[in-house]
N, C-alpha and C positions, 0 to 999 in steps of 0.2 A: 682643028677643034677636036675635039676626042667626043664622040657618043658619050649621054648617063645609060642608053638602054641597048638591047639591043630587039631588031625585031626578027621575030624565027613560026614560018612556017611549016609544018609538020601534019602528017595524015598518020592517023590510027585508023585502028580497029573501030568498026562498026558499033559492034555490040559495044565495046563499049564505053565509048562516046557515051550513048545512049545508055547508058547504067554512071557510069558518072555527071551527064545531067541532073539522071534522073534525081539521083545524090547527093548532088553538090550546088547545083541550077548547072544556070546554064555559064560553061567555059568565060572566064575571059581574063584582062590578064593580072588582076591581084591576086583571082584563082590559081593560076596560072604561074605566080613568083608565087604561092601558099605552097601549093605542094614540089618547084624547086625547092625552098631550102628549108621542110623536111627533108627532103631527097637527100642534100647533099648536109642535114646536120646527122643524120641518123646513118652514112658510109663514117665519116668525120668520128659519128658513138664506135662504131662498130669497130672503124681502123681503134681507136682508145679501146675497146677491151680485147681486142689484139696483139695489143704493145702488152696490155696489161697479162693479158692468161704463156705469152711468152715470157714475158720477168719472173712470172712464181714458176714460168712449168722451168725458166734455167735456178728457179729458189726454189723447189719442192721447203727443203725445211723450213721457208722463214715463217709460211701458214697452214697449222694443223686442221682436220678435216674441219671441227668444231670455232677453228680461226676462221673458216672461208663458208661456213655457212652465215658467222656474222658477219661477215664483211658483203656478200652475196645479200641479204637485208639489207641495210644501208644500202648501199648501191642503189641497189627496186627504191627503195625508199626513199632516195636523193631526187632519184632519176622521176618518181613519181610528181616527185612535190616541184621541182624546177619543172619539164616540160607537162604534165599534169595529166597525163597518161599513164593509171595504174595498166590499162590493161597492155600497153611493150611493156611498163616495167616489172612485173613479170617473170619475160626468158632474162632479163640483164641479171647475168653470171650464174644461170642455167644452160649448161653445156651439155651434148649428149655425147 
């Protein structure tokens, strides 16, 4: 019989634990699950962004600077709408 959940036991820096508890409340299974889901989604989104960046780099003729700016603005708006996090959405499409 396979398990539908995995039990974790981790050690974290005390200061980080104290900050997390102060800001997010006492860590419990629901909080850790949410944080892991958010981290996985962020990693998947970063991978999608990297794939997009590689595709555009391989074919820069497809997007003029004006089209790139419009695409970035639409991506930020779509991200904010889907994730409800406009602060994170500001960085979508903006690379240094």
